[in-house]
N, C-alpha and C positions, 0 to 999 in steps of 0.2 A: 504494500500500500504506500509506504513512504517513497519507495523507488518510483512508483508510478507518478506520484505528485511531483517529485523532483524532475522527472523527465518532462511532464506536461509544463511545468514552470519554465524549464530550459527552452522548450519549443516556443512558448509564448514570448519569452524574452528575445529569442532569435527572430521571430516574426516582427516584433516591435522594432528591433534594430534595423532589419531590412526595410521596413516601411519608412523609418526615419531617414535612412540613407537615400531612398528614392525621392522623398520630399526635398531633401537637401540638394540632390543632384538636379532635380527639375527646377528648383528655384535658382540654382547657379547657372543653369542653361538659359533661363529667361533673363537673368541679369546680363549674361554675355551677349544676348541678342539685342540688348538696348542700344540705341543710337550712340555713336561715339561722342556726340556733343553732350550727352548726359553723364558720361563717366567722369568721376572725380579723381584727379591725380593725387596720389599719396605723397606725403612729404618726402624729401630726398633722404632723410636719415633712415626711413623705414625701407628704402630700396636697397640699402647696403646688403651685400651678400654675406650671410653669416658663414663663417668657416665651421665645418663640422668638427665637433669636439669628440674626443675619445670618451666614451662612457663605459662604465663597467658592464661586462656581459650580463645579460639577463639569465638568472639562474632559476630554472623552473623547479618547483617543489615536486618531488615524485608523488604521483597519485597514490592515495591509500589503496592497498590491495583490496579487492573485493573479498568479503567474507564468504566462506562456504555456508551452506545451509546448516550444517552441523555446528559450526562456530556461532552463527546467529542464534540458533535455538539454545545452545549451551549458555550463551550470554544472557538471554532472556530468563532462562530457568535459574541461573545463578543469582540474577538480580531479584527474582521472585523470592528465593530462599532468604536472601539478605534483608528483604523487606519485613520478615517476621521472626527471624532468628539470627543469632550471631554464630560465626564460624571462624575457625582458623583457616589459613590458606589450604593446608593439606586436607582439613575436614571438608571444605567446600568442594575441592577436587574429588575427594572420595565420594561425596554425596552425588555429584554429577555423574561420576562413573557408575555408581549404583543405579542411577536413573537410566543408564543405557548409553550414555555418551562415551565416545572413545577417550582414552587418557589424554590424547593430543588435543582434542576439542575442549575437554574439561579444563585442562591446564591453560590453554589459550584464553578461554572465557574468563577464568579467575584472574589471570594477569591483565586482561583487557579491562575488567571491571575495577580492579586495583583498589579495593576498599582500604580504609585505615585499619591495619591489623591490630594496632594497639587499642583502638577504640572497640574493636570486635572482642579483644581479650577482656577489656574492662566490662563490657556488657555481659559476656559469658560468665565472668566471675560473679557479677551481681545476680545473674540468673541462678547460679548454683547456691548463692547465699540466701536467695528467696525461697529455695526448696529445702535447704538443709543447713546444718552447721558444719563448719570446716575450721581446722587450724590453718594458720597462714601457710605452712608448708604443705598441708594436705590440699589446699586450694591451688597452690602453685603446681603440685604434682598432677592434680586433676586437669588443669589447663594444658599442661604438657602432654598428658595422655590424649587430650582432644586434638593435639597437633600444633599447638602454639609453641613458639620458640621459648627458650628460657627467658630471654629479655621481654618478650611480649607477655608471658605469664607473670613475671615480676611487675611489669607495668600495670597489668590488669588488677592484680592484688592490691597494689599501692593505690590505684585509682578508686577502689571501693573502701579505702580507709584502713587497710591492714598495714 
């Protein structure tokens, strides 16, 4: 759907540019057909020929590669999961693989979404504390078990007040 809207917008813009170009061309032709007595001479300083200057070469940004259907769907599913639950990077990859996505598409999607893993660890730590009681080290261990790194787990525990 988004792709179709983008294509239609591009076609509309192209048609608009072509139409503007035809209007400008026809108005320039009518001006050049005007009698010579009506032409206004430009001041001498504007007639000076400008020497071409060296400009930096135009560097075109490489177009973003098109995503495969699997990558698009994995991104959508990953975003859906993050809307209602917190995950570690590895936990989200594992969940997407469990859903049937290839490891490559799941990893691509998670890296593309790129959530704040520290914030995810903090939310997961809070979720655990809302369900049960944990010692500081027990909560860190649980977060690491969930796939968070040591640093993410420590950040999450500190963020909830431990």
